[in-house]
Structures are given as structure tokens and as C-alpha cells.
N, C-alpha and C positions, 0 to 999 in steps of 0.2 A: 584769548580768542577775540578778534576784532568784531565790531558790529556787522561789517560787511560779510565776513566769513560765516558768522552765525546765521545771517539771513539766507545765505546760500545753502547751508546744510539743513536748515529747519524743514524744508519740504520733503526731505528724504524719508522721514518716518512714515507718513501716510503712503508714500510710494511703496515702501516695503510691505505695509499691511495690504495694500491693493494687490501687490504681486503674489503674496501668500494666498489671498482669496482666489486669485486666478488659478494658482497652482492646485489648490484644493478642488476647485471645480473641474479642472482637467483630469485629476486623478480619479475623481468619482465617475468619469465616463469610461474608464478602462475596464476591460472584462476580467482582468486578473487582480488578485489582492495586492494592495500597496499600502505600506505604512511609512510615514514620514517621521524620522527620528531627529532629535536635536543632538548636539555633540556629546551629551552624557548617555545617550541611548534611550531617552524617554520618548514615548510616542506623542507626537504633536498633532498628527492627523492619521486617520484610517479611512480608506475609501469604502464605498458602498459594497463592492464585490467582496472585500475581505470581511466585512461585517456579516454578509450572508454566508460565506464559506466557513468562517470560524464559529458561527452561531453565538457570537459574543457581541453585545451592543457597543456602539461607539463610546458611550459613557463608561463602560467597563474596560475600555482599551486605552483611550486617550489619557495621558498623564501617568501611565504605568511604565516601569522599566521593561523594555522589550526583552532584553537578555536575561534578566534576573527573575522576572515574573511571568512573562508570556512564553518564553522559550528557554527555560532554565537549563535544559541539556546543553545549549550553546554556551551559556556562562560556565558550566562545568568543564567544557572542552576548551575554554580560553578564548572563544570567539568574541565575547563581550569585551574582555580586556583588550584584545587586539583592535576592536573597533574604537574604543575610547582613546587608546594611545596613538592611533594612526589617522584618525579622522581629520585632525588639524595639521598633519605632517605630510607623509607620503600619499595619504589617501587610502581608501579601503576598496578592494575589489575581490569579493568572495562569491563562490557558488557552491552549493551543497544540497544533498537530499537528506531530509530529516523527518522525524516523527514528532509532530507537535501535539501537545495536550489539547483536548477539546472537552466541552461540557458533557458529551456522551462518549467519552473514551479518548480516542486519539485520531489524528488524520495524518496522511503522508503528503509531503510537499517538497517541491524544489525551490530553494531560496536563492535569490540573487541580491547581494548587498553591495551597494556602492555609496561613496561619499562625494560630496561636492561643496564648494564654497559658493554660496548664492545669497544675494541680497545682503552682503556683508557678514554672513554667518556661515558656520559649517553645519552641514546637514547629512543625514544618512537616509538612504532610500532602500527599503526592503520590498522586493517584488516576490510575491508568494504564488507559485503555480501549484494549485491543488492537484494531487495525483492519487487521491484516495480511491476513486472509481477505477483508475488504471491499475493500481496495485491489486484491488479486489478481482478485476477481470483476469489478471495474470494468475492469481491464485486459483480461480475457477478453471482456467485452462490446464494448469499443472495437475489439478485434481482429476480432470477428465482424462488426461494422458495417463495418470497412474491407474485409473479404473480400466482404461483400454488395455494397458499392459497386463493387468491381472486377468482380464478376459481372454487375451491371447494365450497367456500361460495356462489358464484353465482348459482352454480348447485343446492345447497340445497335450496336456496331461491326460485329459479324458480320451483322446485319440489313442494314446499309448496303452491306457488301461483297457479300452474296448477291443483292441487288436487280438489279444489272447482269448478274450471272451468269444469273439467271432470264430476263432479256431475250434473252441470247445463246442459251439453250436453246430458247426459243420460236422464235427466228429459224432455228435449225438444223432444228427440226421443220417449219417452213414451207418451208424449202429442200428438205427431203426429199420433201415432197408435190408441190411445184411443179416442181422441177428433176429429179426422178427420180434422185437420187444418194443412195441409202440408205447406202452404205458411208461416204461423206464425212460424212453427217449423223450416223451412229453415232459417228464420231470426235469430232464437235462435242459430242454428248451426253455421251460418255465424259469428255471434257476438262472439261465444265462440272460433272459430278458430282465429279471429282477436285478441282476448284478450290473446291468449296463449303466454306465455313468454318462450323464449329459454334461456338456460344457457349462450350461446355465446353472445346474446344481452345484458343480464344482466351484464356479465363480462365486456363487452365493456363500458357500462354505468358506472359501478363501477370504472373502470380504469380511465375513463375520469374525473369523479368527484374527484378521488384521486389526479390527476395531477393538477386540478385547486385549490384544497384546499377547506376548508369550505367557505360557502357563506358569503360574507361580511368581510372576513379576509383581513387585510391589508398586503401588501408585504413589 
């Protein structure tokens, strides 16, 4: 290398450092989680949004293998190997919905993984769209729909049960008028009132049975 060429290339190093600092500042302004990976898949930077969403500090994230340590299910599915083998060749362009481990259980997220050659190096960019609240809301809606279906079923069953009871009550009233047996008729009417089934009580019974599961089923 000649002295002239060395002097030309020397300023490149601080320029790369400045560019990385600028990129980190830009990523920290984004409202979604972002991780910057090197070509091996190790985290070089995590933005503020991802620190907040993952409940994991930057010191516990930077320097770790994203696929093997932070998202091991992706390594098991071959995503990590795909990233490492393609980041410097065809490039990486992946999108998926995953369940990521978290300090208090897990969280649901949509990942967008891209690779780029930038500042003379190959990089991976992981965008994390947290969907934990969305998945929880979907589950609440499904539960509400299931309960509504049970209520409608209970109302229909109670209606069918009460129809013959209404006929018995009418017969008892007719008997009271024609046979002159008010005491007996009162017993019929009292029995029919006690036997009447309300949709609310049927729904409560159905929900209770549903929570216990089938009789004799082992846990």
C-alpha cells in the first residue's frame, strides 16, 4: 500500500464510527423495537423501544446472540442458520409471527428481519412489532363470544323446558275450575313454579360444568 493510498483510507474509520452513532440515535427515536445485528447474529445495538417492550436492559441484550440466546425458537427452526449463511450473499428478507421469551413469561411479536451492506460491513436489522396486547384482546373477544353462545343455548333450552310446564300449569288451572279442587290445583301451580327453569340459572349451570370438564375426566 502506498503512502498516498493509506492517507486516503485513514479517515474512513472515524467516518464509520460517526455513521454508526448516527444510526443508533435514529433507531432510538423509532416507536417499534429494533435490534442491530452483526453478520454472526450478535446484537450490536438495541433501541429504547425494544428495551421497554422486552423488559430487558440494554446491557443484558447487547453482545448476545439474538437467535441462540434471545430467540432460541428461531435457531431451532433454522432461521439463525439462514441469516448467517445469507447475510453476506443473497441477503435476508424474513417476516414471521413468534412468541418470544420474556422475564415474566412470554410476549407475542411480529418480526421483520432484513440484511444490508452498510459502512463496509454486513448488518442485520430486526424490527419487533409487539402484539402481546393485541393477542390478549383477541382472546378476550373469543371468550366473550363463547359465553354469549352458552347464554343463547341456555335460553333456548330453558324455553323448551318451560313450554311443557306452562301446559301443566294451564291444565291445573282448568282442573281447579272444573273439578272444584282448589287445594290440589294450588299444589300443581306451586310445583310448576318451582320447576320453572330460567335462562340465567341454566347458563350458570352450563358454565360451571364447562369449567369442571366432563365427569370422570382426568387432569
